[in-house]
C-alpha positions in Angstrom: 60.3 -11.4 11.5 56.9 -10.0 10.9 56.3 -9.6 14.5 59.8 -7.5 15.1 58.7 -5.6 12.1 55.1 -4.5 13.8 56.6 -4.0 17.1 59.5 -1.8 15.3 56.9 0.1 13.5 54.3 0.7 16.8 57.4 1.7 18.8 58.5 4.6 16.1 54.4 6.0 16.8 54.1 6.8 13.1 50.9 8.7 11.9 48.5 6.2 10.7 47.0 6.7 7.4 43.6 7.1 7.3 41.6 6.4 4.1 39.6 9.7 3.0 36.1 9.8 2.8 34.6 9.4 -0.7 31.8 11.7 -1.5 28.9 10.2 -3.7 25.9 11.6 -5.3 23.5 8.5 -4.0 20.7 9.2 -1.6 21.6 7.7 1.5 18.9 4.9 2.6 17.7 4.8 6.3 16.2 1.5 7.5 12.8 3.0 7.8 13.3 4.9 11.0 13.0 8.2 9.8 11.1 11.4 10.9 8.2 10.9 8.8 7.6 7.5 9.7 7.2 8.3 13.4 5.1 11.2 12.5 3.0 8.8 10.6 2.4 6.6 13.1 1.4 8.9 16.1 -1.1 10.6 13.3 -2.5 7.4 12.5 -3.6 6.9 16.2 -4.5 10.4 16.4 -6.9 10.3 13.2 -8.4 7.1 14.2 -9.5 8.2 17.8 -11.0 11.4 16.3 -12.7 9.5 14.0 -14.1 7.1 16.6 -15.1 10.0 18.3 -16.9 12.2 15.8 -18.8 9.0 14.8 -19.9 8.4 18.3 -20.9 11.9 18.7 -23.2 11.8 15.6 -25.0 8.8 17.0 -25.5 10.6 20.4 -27.0 13.4 18.7 -29.5 11.5 16.2 -30.6 9.5 19.5 -30.9 12.7 21.7 -33.3 14.4 18.8 -35.2 11.3 18.1 -35.9 10.9 22.2 -36.3 14.7 22.6 -38.4 15.5 19.5 -36.8 18.7 18.7 -33.1 19.9 17.2 -33.5 23.0 19.6 -31.0 22.7 22.3 -33.4 24.9 24.4 -36.6 22.8 24.0 -34.4 19.3 23.9 -32.8 18.8 27.6 -31.0 15.9 26.3 -29.6 17.4 23.3 -28.4 20.4 25.4 -26.4 18.0 27.6 -25.1 15.8 24.6 -23.9 19.1 23.0 -22.0 20.4 26.0 -20.6 17.1 26.7 -19.1 17.2 22.8 -17.8 20.6 23.1 -15.7 19.3 26.1 -14.5 16.7 23.7 -13.6 19.1 20.9 -15.8 17.8 18.4 -15.9 20.6 15.3 -18.8 22.7 15.1 -19.3 21.7 11.4 -19.5 18.2 12.2 -22.5 18.8 14.8 -24.3 21.3 12.5 -24.1 18.7 9.9 -25.3 16.0 12.1 -28.6 18.3 13.2 -29.4 19.2 10.0 -29.5 15.5 9.1 -31.7 14.6 11.9 -34.0 17.4 11.2 -34.5 16.2 7.9 -35.4 12.9 9.2 -32.9 11.0 6.7 -32.1 8.3 9.7 -35.7 6.6 10.6 -34.7 3.4 12.1 -32.8 3.3 15.2 -33.6 3.7 19.0 -31.9 3.7 22.3 -32.7 0.5 24.6 -31.9 0.0 28.1 -31.4 -3.4 29.2 -31.0 -4.5 33.1 -29.3 -7.6 34.0 -27.8 -9.7 36.7 -24.1 -10.9 36.2 -22.1 -13.2 38.3 -22.3 -12.6 42.1 -25.8 -10.8 42.1 -24.1 -7.8 40.6 -26.7 -5.4 38.6 -25.6 -4.6 35.2 -27.4 -1.7 33.1 -26.5 -1.5 29.3 -27.5 1.5 27.0 -27.7 0.1 23.5 -28.6 1.6 20.2 -30.7 -0.6 18.2 -31.3 -0.4 14.4 -34.9 -1.8 13.8 -34.6 -1.7 10.1 -31.3 -3.4 9.6 -31.7 -5.7 12.9 -28.0 -4.4 14.2 -26.9 -3.4 17.6 
């Protein structure tokens, strides 16, 4: 009997009653995939790479000043080449100036650049340039 009634109602093609949408004042919670979380991930990766570039730049400037003996790029060829390379990497000018001021004060006494030459497997020559801090024994 139930099938017959359903079949009969289907044949009549009556309009379906659609429940109306309820309005709510509560905040819709997304499952952690909103715009800010995507921006946050990209920004975190970008900030980490910038930080690594700037710290590497500071080390390079300090080594160049120590090896060349001057904070003036016209008198120190190594420093001039380093500064040119850092400008291509878009290192902020403020960071470069602060590092040059710190190097001129002689704040960081320890540390030298050491070059090692070695033979690897299959008689392949390897040259390693290492920044060595004699005061703390770190490489």
